[in-house]
N, CA, C and O atoms as a GROMACS GRO file, in nm:
protein
  312
    1MET      N    1  -0.764  16.869  -8.586
    1MET     CA    2  -0.800  16.897  -8.469
    1MET      C    3  -0.858  16.809  -8.402
    1MET      O    4  -0.929  16.750  -8.485
    2THR      N    5  -0.880  16.738  -8.251
    2THR     CA    6  -0.954  16.692  -8.224
    2THR      C    7  -0.991  16.796  -8.104
    2THR      O    8  -0.920  16.882  -8.054
    3ASN      N    9  -1.138  16.756  -8.072
    3ASN     CA   10  -1.183  16.795  -7.946
    3ASN      C   11  -1.205  16.733  -7.848
    3ASN      O   12  -1.262  16.625  -7.862
    4SER      N   13  -1.171  16.776  -7.723
    4SER     CA   14  -1.193  16.715  -7.584
    4SER      C   15  -1.304  16.746  -7.556
    4SER      O   16  -1.356  16.848  -7.602
    5PRO      N   17  -1.380  16.644  -7.452
    5PRO     CA   18  -1.466  16.653  -7.383
    5PRO      C   19  -1.513  16.763  -7.296
    5PRO      O   20  -1.423  16.748  -7.214
    6PRO      N   21  -1.578  16.856  -7.250
    6PRO     CA   22  -1.585  16.995  -7.201
    6PRO      C   23  -1.541  16.954  -7.057
    6PRO      O   24  -1.504  17.053  -6.994
    7SER      N   25  -1.533  16.838  -6.983
    7SER     CA   26  -1.490  16.827  -6.841
    7SER      C   27  -1.337  16.810  -6.864
    7SER      O   28  -1.264  16.854  -6.774
    8GLU      N   29  -1.290  16.763  -6.951
    8GLU     CA   30  -1.160  16.770  -6.943
    8GLU      C   31  -1.088  16.919  -6.976
    8GLU      O   32  -0.986  16.954  -6.918
    9ARG      N   33  -1.160  17.006  -7.082
    9ARG     CA   34  -1.109  17.116  -7.118
    9ARG      C   35  -1.136  17.204  -6.981
    9ARG      O   36  -1.046  17.288  -6.974
   10ARG      N   37  -1.227  17.215  -6.869
   10ARG     CA   38  -1.200  17.278  -6.775
   10ARG      C   39  -1.110  17.231  -6.687
   10ARG      O   40  -1.064  17.312  -6.606
   11GLN      N   41  -1.079  17.139  -6.684
   11GLN     CA   42  -0.960  17.072  -6.565
   11GLN      C   43  -0.829  17.138  -6.622
   11GLN      O   44  -0.746  17.176  -6.538
   12ASP      N   45  -0.801  17.155  -6.755
   12ASP     CA   46  -0.706  17.177  -6.807
   12ASP      C   47  -0.693  17.317  -6.780
   12ASP      O   48  -0.583  17.364  -6.750
   13LEU      N   49  -0.813  17.401  -6.788
   13LEU     CA   50  -0.785  17.535  -6.771
   13LEU      C   51  -0.769  17.568  -6.597
   13LEU      O   52  -0.693  17.651  -6.546
   14HIS      N   53  -0.842  17.499  -6.544
   14HIS     CA   54  -0.832  17.485  -6.404
   14HIS      C   55  -0.660  17.446  -6.324
   14HIS      O   56  -0.593  17.483  -6.228
   15ARG      N   57  -0.653  17.328  -6.463
   15ARG     CA   58  -0.500  17.321  -6.352
   15ARG      C   59  -0.378  17.435  -6.422
   15ARG      O   60  -0.272  17.458  -6.363
   16GLN      N   61  -0.414  17.499  -6.559
   16GLN     CA   62  -0.314  17.590  -6.616
   16GLN      C   63  -0.356  17.720  -6.498
   16GLN      O   64  -0.260  17.792  -6.472
   17ALA      N   65  -0.449  17.746  -6.448
   17ALA     CA   66  -0.474  17.870  -6.342
   17ALA      C   67  -0.392  17.828  -6.238
   17ALA      O   68  -0.316  17.923  -6.220
   18LEU      N   69  -0.360  17.725  -6.147
   18LEU     CA   70  -0.304  17.667  -6.023
   18LEU      C   71  -0.140  17.678  -6.080
   18LEU      O   72  -0.044  17.723  -6.018
   19ILE      N   73  -0.140  17.625  -6.207
   19ILE     CA   74   0.007  17.669  -6.219
   19ILE      C   75   0.080  17.795  -6.279
   19ILE      O   76   0.203  17.794  -6.280
   20GLU      N   77   0.017  17.894  -6.327
   20GLU     CA   78  -0.002  18.005  -6.339
   20GLU      C   79   0.011  18.069  -6.140
   20GLU      O   80   0.115  18.120  -6.098
   21VAL      N   81  -0.050  18.060  -6.097
   21VAL     CA   82   0.012  18.088  -5.946
   21VAL      C   83   0.112  18.048  -5.889
   21VAL      O   84   0.198  18.118  -5.835
   22GLY      N   85   0.108  17.915  -5.900
   22GLY     CA   86   0.246  17.842  -5.884
   22GLY      C   87   0.384  17.920  -5.924
   22GLY      O   88   0.476  17.938  -5.844
   23ILE      N   89   0.384  17.953  -6.024
   23ILE     CA   90   0.484  18.066  -6.155
   23ILE      C   91   0.487  18.206  -6.047
   23ILE      O   92   0.594  18.230  -5.992
   24ARG      N   93   0.402  18.270  -6.027
   24ARG     CA   94   0.391  18.402  -5.946
   24ARG      C   95   0.449  18.370  -5.829
   24ARG      O   96   0.535  18.441  -5.776
   25LEU      N   97   0.394  18.231  -5.767
   25LEU     CA   98   0.474  18.232  -5.616
   25LEU      C   99   0.588  18.233  -5.565
   25LEU      O  100   0.636  18.278  -5.460
   26GLN      N  101   0.651  18.147  -5.703
   26GLN     CA  102   0.793  18.080  -5.749
   26GLN      C  103   0.881  18.256  -5.732
   26GLN      O  104   0.967  18.292  -5.652
   27ARG      N  105   0.830  18.312  -5.814
   27ARG     CA  106   0.927  18.444  -5.856
   27ARG      C  107   0.895  18.554  -5.751
   27ARG      O  108   0.960  18.659  -5.748
   28HIS      N  109   0.813  18.532  -5.682
   28HIS     CA  110   0.768  18.619  -5.519
   28HIS      C  111   0.852  18.563  -5.397
   28HIS      O  112   0.943  18.618  -5.335
   29PHE      N  113   0.790  18.422  -5.379
   29PHE     CA  114   0.863  18.369  -5.280
   29PHE      C  115   0.993  18.263  -5.282
   29PHE      O  116   1.059  18.246  -5.180
   30GLY      N  117   1.016  18.214  -5.370
   30GLY     CA  118   1.154  18.110  -5.386
   30GLY      C  119   1.056  17.951  -5.443
   30GLY      O  120   0.942  17.913  -5.418
   31THR      N  121   1.139  17.907  -5.507
   31THR     CA  122   1.108  17.772  -5.572
   31THR      C  123   1.034  17.703  -5.475
   31THR      O  124   0.918  17.671  -5.503
   32ALA      N  125   1.099  17.666  -5.330
   32ALA     CA  126   1.039  17.575  -5.265
   32ALA      C  127   0.905  17.605  -5.223
   32ALA      O  128   0.831  17.507  -5.217
   33TYR      N  129   0.850  17.731  -5.190
   33TYR     CA  130   0.740  17.765  -5.154
   33TYR      C  131   0.629  17.734  -5.239
   33TYR      O  132   0.519  17.696  -5.199
   34ALA      N  133   0.679  17.758  -5.403
   34ALA     CA  134   0.584  17.722  -5.516
   34ALA      C  135   0.563  17.580  -5.542
   34ALA      O  136   0.463  17.543  -5.605
   35GLU      N  137   0.648  17.499  -5.500
   35GLU     CA  138   0.688  17.336  -5.519
   35GLU      C  139   0.572  17.328  -5.432
   35GLU      O  140   0.476  17.265  -5.476
   36GLN      N  141   0.562  17.379  -5.315
   36GLN     CA  142   0.511  17.303  -5.174
   36GLN      C  143   0.341  17.344  -5.264
   36GLN      O  144   0.272  17.259  -5.320
   37TYR      N  145   0.308  17.493  -5.253
   37TYR     CA  146   0.162  17.485  -5.314
   37TYR      C  147   0.151  17.419  -5.438
   37TYR      O  148   0.035  17.380  -5.440
   38LEU      N  149   0.209  17.382  -5.547
   38LEU     CA  150   0.165  17.282  -5.669
   38LEU      C  151   0.172  17.174  -5.600
   38LEU      O  152   0.072  17.109  -5.631
   39ALA      N  153   0.243  17.106  -5.508
   39ALA     CA  154   0.198  16.972  -5.456
   39ALA      C  155   0.079  16.963  -5.390
   39ALA      O  156   0.022  16.854  -5.394
   40ASP      N  157   0.018  17.072  -5.316
   40ASP     CA  158  -0.048  17.104  -5.210
   40ASP      C  159  -0.207  17.099  -5.330
   40ASP      O  160  -0.311  17.046  -5.291
   41VAL      N  161  -0.197  17.152  -5.446
   41VAL     CA  162  -0.310  17.123  -5.534
   41VAL      C  163  -0.320  17.031  -5.626
   41VAL      O  164  -0.398  17.041  -5.720
   42ASN      N  165  -0.216  16.898  -5.602
   42ASN     CA  166  -0.249  16.802  -5.682
   42ASN      C  167  -0.159  16.797  -5.811
   42ASN      O  168  -0.175  16.706  -5.892
   43ILE      N  169  -0.077  16.882  -5.829
   43ILE     CA  170   0.035  16.889  -5.966
   43ILE      C  171   0.100  16.797  -5.971
   43ILE      O  172   0.175  16.787  -5.874
   44PRO      N  173   0.110  16.677  -6.084
   44PRO     CA  174   0.180  16.568  -6.049
   44PRO      C  175   0.354  16.649  -6.066
   44PRO      O  176   0.390  16.742  -6.138
   45GLU      N  177   0.429  16.567  -5.967
   45GLU     CA  178   0.585  16.607  -5.903
   45GLU      C  179   0.676  16.621  -6.062
   45GLU      O  180   0.769  16.700  -6.077
   46LEU      N  181   0.635  16.547  -6.148
   46LEU     CA  182   0.730  16.592  -6.286
   46LEU      C  183   0.689  16.722  -6.363
   46LEU      O  184   0.772  16.791  -6.422
   47THR      N  185   0.545  16.752  -6.356
   47THR     CA  186   0.508  16.884  -6.439
   47THR      C  187   0.589  16.965  -6.301
   47THR      O  188   0.705  17.003  -6.318
   48ILE      N  189   0.529  16.985  -6.182
   48ILE     CA  190   0.585  17.048  -6.114
   48ILE      C  191   0.772  17.110  -6.139
   48ILE      O  192   0.826  17.218  -6.160
   49GLN      N  193   0.815  16.975  -6.123
   49GLN     CA  194   0.985  17.021  -6.165
   49GLN      C  195   1.003  17.081  -6.250
   49GLN      O  196   1.070  17.181  -6.225
   50ARG      N  197   0.964  17.065  -6.385
   50ARG     CA  198   0.962  17.096  -6.513
   50ARG      C  199   0.926  17.221  -6.548
   50ARG      O  200   0.988  17.279  -6.638
   51ILE      N  201   0.816  17.284  -6.479
   51ILE     CA  202   0.753  17.455  -6.456
   51ILE      C  203   0.834  17.519  -6.384
   51ILE      O  204   0.858  17.630  -6.430
   52LEU      N  205   0.915  17.480  -6.236
   52LEU     CA  206   0.994  17.549  -6.200
   52LEU      C  207   1.131  17.562  -6.196
   52LEU      O  208   1.209  17.625  -6.126
   53ALA      N  209   1.141  17.478  -6.300
   53ALA     CA  210   1.313  17.456  -6.365
   53ALA      C  211   1.322  17.560  -6.473
   53ALA      O  212   1.419  17.632  -6.496
   54ARG      N  213   1.182  17.555  -6.549
   54ARG     CA  214   1.163  17.664  -6.653
   54ARG      C  215   1.200  17.816  -6.576
   54ARG      O  216   1.296  17.887  -6.604
   55GLY      N  217   1.111  17.840  -6.486
   55GLY     CA  218   1.103  17.971  -6.395
   55GLY      C  219   1.248  18.019  -6.369
   55GLY      O  220   1.284  18.130  -6.405
   56GLU      N  221   1.343  17.918  -6.295
   56GLU     CA  222   1.464  17.951  -6.259
   56GLU      C  223   1.548  17.972  -6.370
   56GLU      O  224   1.659  18.017  -6.340
   57LEU      N  225   1.529  17.953  -6.476
   57LEU     CA  226   1.608  18.028  -6.587
   57LEU      C  227   1.551  18.138  -6.673
   57LEU      O  228   1.627  18.191  -6.754
   58ARG      N  229   1.400  18.187  -6.661
   58ARG     CA  230   1.353  18.309  -6.655
   58ARG      C  231   1.359  18.409  -6.575
   58ARG      O  232   1.360  18.524  -6.617
   59LYS      N  233   1.367  18.368  -6.408
   59LYS     CA  234   1.398  18.455  -6.320
   59LYS      C  235   1.480  18.518  -6.315
   59LYS      O  236   1.587  18.457  -6.315
   60PRO      N  237   1.492  18.705  -6.306
   60PRO     CA  238   1.613  18.767  -6.283
   60PRO      C  239   1.622  18.738  -6.151
   60PRO      O  240   1.536  18.699  -6.072
   61SER      N  241   1.769  18.770  -6.131
   61SER     CA  242   1.815  18.805  -5.981
   61SER      C  243   1.719  18.874  -5.913
   61SER      O  244   1.669  18.970  -5.972
   62ALA      N  245   1.677  18.844  -5.786
   62ALA     CA  246   1.586  19.013  -5.733
   62ALA      C  247   1.655  19.018  -5.587
   62ALA      O  248   1.608  19.029  -5.474
   63ARG      N  249   1.771  19.008  -5.634
   63ARG     CA  250   1.874  19.028  -5.479
   63ARG      C  251   1.852  19.205  -5.468
   63ARG      O  252   1.860  19.284  -5.561
   64GLY      N  253   1.828  19.231  -5.346
   64GLY     CA  254   1.791  19.403  -5.319
   64GLY      C  255   1.693  19.449  -5.385
   64GLY      O  256   1.692  19.568  -5.415
   65CYS      N  257   1.574  19.348  -5.428
   65CYS     CA  258   1.479  19.424  -5.487
   65CYS      C  259   1.367  19.391  -5.359
   65CYS      O  260   1.376  19.315  -5.263
   66ALA      N  261   1.253  19.490  -5.406
   66ALA     CA  262   1.156  19.476  -5.304
   66ALA      C  263   1.056  19.358  -5.271
   66ALA      O  264   0.987  19.356  -5.169
   67LEU      N  265   1.056  19.258  -5.370
   67LEU     CA  266   1.013  19.166  -5.390
   67LEU      C  267   1.065  19.070  -5.311
   67LEU      O  268   1.006  18.962  -5.315
   68ASP      N  269   1.175  19.080  -5.228
   68ASP     CA  270   1.266  18.984  -5.142
   68ASP      C  271   1.239  18.991  -5.060
   68ASP      O  272   1.309  19.046  -4.975
   69VAL      N  273   1.141  18.947  -5.038
   69VAL     CA  274   1.064  18.930  -4.901
   69VAL      C  275   1.070  18.779  -4.823
   69VAL      O  276   1.118  18.682  -4.883
   70ALA      N  277   1.020  18.768  -4.695
   70ALA     CA  278   0.978  18.656  -4.646
   70ALA      C  279   0.872  18.603  -4.680
   70ALA      O  280   0.770  18.669  -4.660
   71PRO      N  281   0.865  18.525  -4.717
   71PRO     CA  282   0.690  18.452  -4.752
   71PRO      C  283   0.615  18.478  -4.652
   71PRO      O  284   0.659  18.496  -4.538
   72PRO      N  285   0.493  18.481  -4.684
   72PRO     CA  286   0.386  18.470  -4.522
   72PRO      C  287   0.363  18.374  -4.457
   72PRO      O  288   0.401  18.259  -4.478
   73ALA      N  289   0.274  18.428  -4.341
   73ALA     CA  290   0.323  18.303  -4.219
   73ALA      C  291   0.234  18.171  -4.302
   73ALA      O  292   0.187  18.196  -4.412
   74ALA      N  293   0.220  18.067  -4.256
   74ALA     CA  294   0.169  17.936  -4.312
   74ALA      C  295   0.037  17.935  -4.307
   74ALA      O  296  -0.022  17.933  -4.199
   75ASN      N  297  -0.023  17.938  -4.417
   75ASN     CA  298  -0.169  17.958  -4.452
   75ASN      C  299  -0.220  17.844  -4.520
   75ASN      O  300  -0.217  17.859  -4.643
   76ASP      N  301  -0.265  17.738  -4.482
   76ASP     CA  302  -0.337  17.628  -4.538
   76ASP      C  303  -0.416  17.663  -4.621
   76ASP      O  304  -0.451  17.590  -4.714
   77ASP      N  305  -0.458  17.782  -4.603
   77ASP     CA  306  -0.597  17.779  -4.736
   77ASP      C  307  -0.555  17.837  -4.877
   77ASP      O  308  -0.556  17.954  -4.916
   78HIS      N  309  -0.524  17.740  -4.931
   78HIS     CA  310  -0.444  17.808  -5.073
   78HIS      C  311  -0.575  17.844  -5.147
   78HIS      O  312  -0.571  17.897  -5.258
   0.00000   0.00000   0.00000
């Protein structure tokens, strides 16, 4: 097992947290909203596509669910 430098580990943890937020946004507000958020926080495009595609596979249909609401008004303060 190799050890990563501390700065690299911090960046990975930060990126992991951003991706978790993106997955939650996808569940609640849809793929397009999550994709835009992840792009705004500089997650690479291929990573975004892979993560959100997995989310579509695991996301149950939310039709008629209370979470099926419009996303909040545009807010660039991610």
